[in-house]
C-alpha positions in Angstrom: 82.4 99.9 86.3 82.3 100.6 90.0 85.1 99.4 92.2 84.6 97.0 95.1 84.3 98.8 98.5 87.7 97.4 99.5 89.4 98.4 96.3 87.8 101.9 96.4 89.0 102.3 100.1 92.5 101.2 99.1 92.8 103.6 96.2 91.1 106.5 97.9 93.1 105.9 101.2 96.4 105.7 99.4 95.8 108.8 97.4 94.8 110.8 100.4 97.7 109.4 102.4 100.0 110.4 99.7 98.6 114.0 99.5 98.9 114.1 103.4 102.6 113.0 103.3 103.4 115.6 100.5 101.8 118.2 102.7 104.8 117.7 104.9 106.8 119.9 102.6 104.9 122.9 104.1 106.8 122.3 107.4 110.4 123.1 106.8 111.5 121.1 109.9 110.4 117.8 108.2 112.8 118.2 105.2 115.3 115.7 106.5 112.7 113.0 107.0 110.3 113.6 104.2 110.8 110.2 102.6 109.6 108.6 105.8 106.8 111.1 106.2 105.5 110.4 102.7 106.0 106.5 103.2 104.3 106.4 106.5 101.4 108.7 105.5 100.8 106.6 102.5 101.0 103.4 104.3 98.6 104.6 106.9 96.2 105.6 104.1 96.5 102.3 102.4 95.8 100.4 105.6 93.1 102.6 106.7 91.4 102.4 103.4 91.5 98.8 103.1 90.1 98.2 106.6 87.3 100.8 106.0 86.4 99.3 102.7 86.1 95.8 104.3 84.0 97.4 107.1 81.8 99.1 104.5 81.3 95.9 102.8 79.7 94.3 106.0 77.7 97.5 107.1 75.4 99.4 105.0 75.1 102.6 107.0 76.4 106.0 106.2 76.8 107.2 109.8 78.5 104.0 110.8 80.7 104.2 107.8 81.7 107.6 108.8 82.3 106.7 112.4 84.2 103.6 111.8 86.3 105.4 109.1 87.2 108.1 111.5 88.0 105.5 114.4 90.0 103.1 112.2 92.2 106.1 110.7 92.5 107.6 114.2 93.9 104.3 115.7 96.5 104.1 112.9 97.2 107.8 113.1 97.8 107.4 117.0 100.4 104.6 116.2 102.3 106.9 113.9 102.0 109.8 116.4 103.4 108.0 119.2 106.3 107.0 116.9 106.9 110.6 115.6 106.6 112.3 119.0 103.8 114.0 120.8 104.8 117.5 119.4 103.3 116.5 116.2 100.1 114.8 117.7 97.5 117.0 116.3 99.3 117.4 112.9 99.1 113.9 112.4 95.7 112.9 114.1 93.5 115.5 112.4 94.5 114.8 108.8 94.3 111.1 109.5 90.7 111.3 110.9 89.7 113.5 108.0 91.1 110.8 105.7 89.1 108.1 107.5 85.9 110.1 107.2 86.3 110.9 103.4 87.2 107.2 102.7 84.2 106.2 104.9 82.0 108.4 102.9 83.4 107.2 99.4 83.1 103.5 100.2 79.7 103.8 101.4 78.3 106.0 98.7 80.3 104.9 95.7 81.6 101.4 96.4 80.3 98.3 94.8 79.1 95.7 97.3 80.6 92.3 96.4 78.1 89.5 97.0 79.4 86.3 98.6 79.2 83.5 95.9 77.3 80.4 96.8 79.5 77.6 97.8 78.9 74.1 96.6 
């Protein structure tokens, strides 16, 4: 049974966001704030995934899905980068945009389109 596009986006985005946050352990200077790094990375992934999933539900185009995924994740990553400080700008933006492209691909390729039910 295939997941709906929104649910697939949520699961994929959250999983990739968690991995992104856990990669912060590779940077020793982040050790004191790792709880926040993991939480915000996962939240960013969940929100990006959900938004990308809803977009993919409406638009059936792989190029637009990839582009929208990158843009949605970039906007949310920018918010996190502005909060974290510009010294970590590319360390936050690049993985975030990659997450968006992967989720955009997954939702377009593997997500189940939910048809609107006829209202009476």
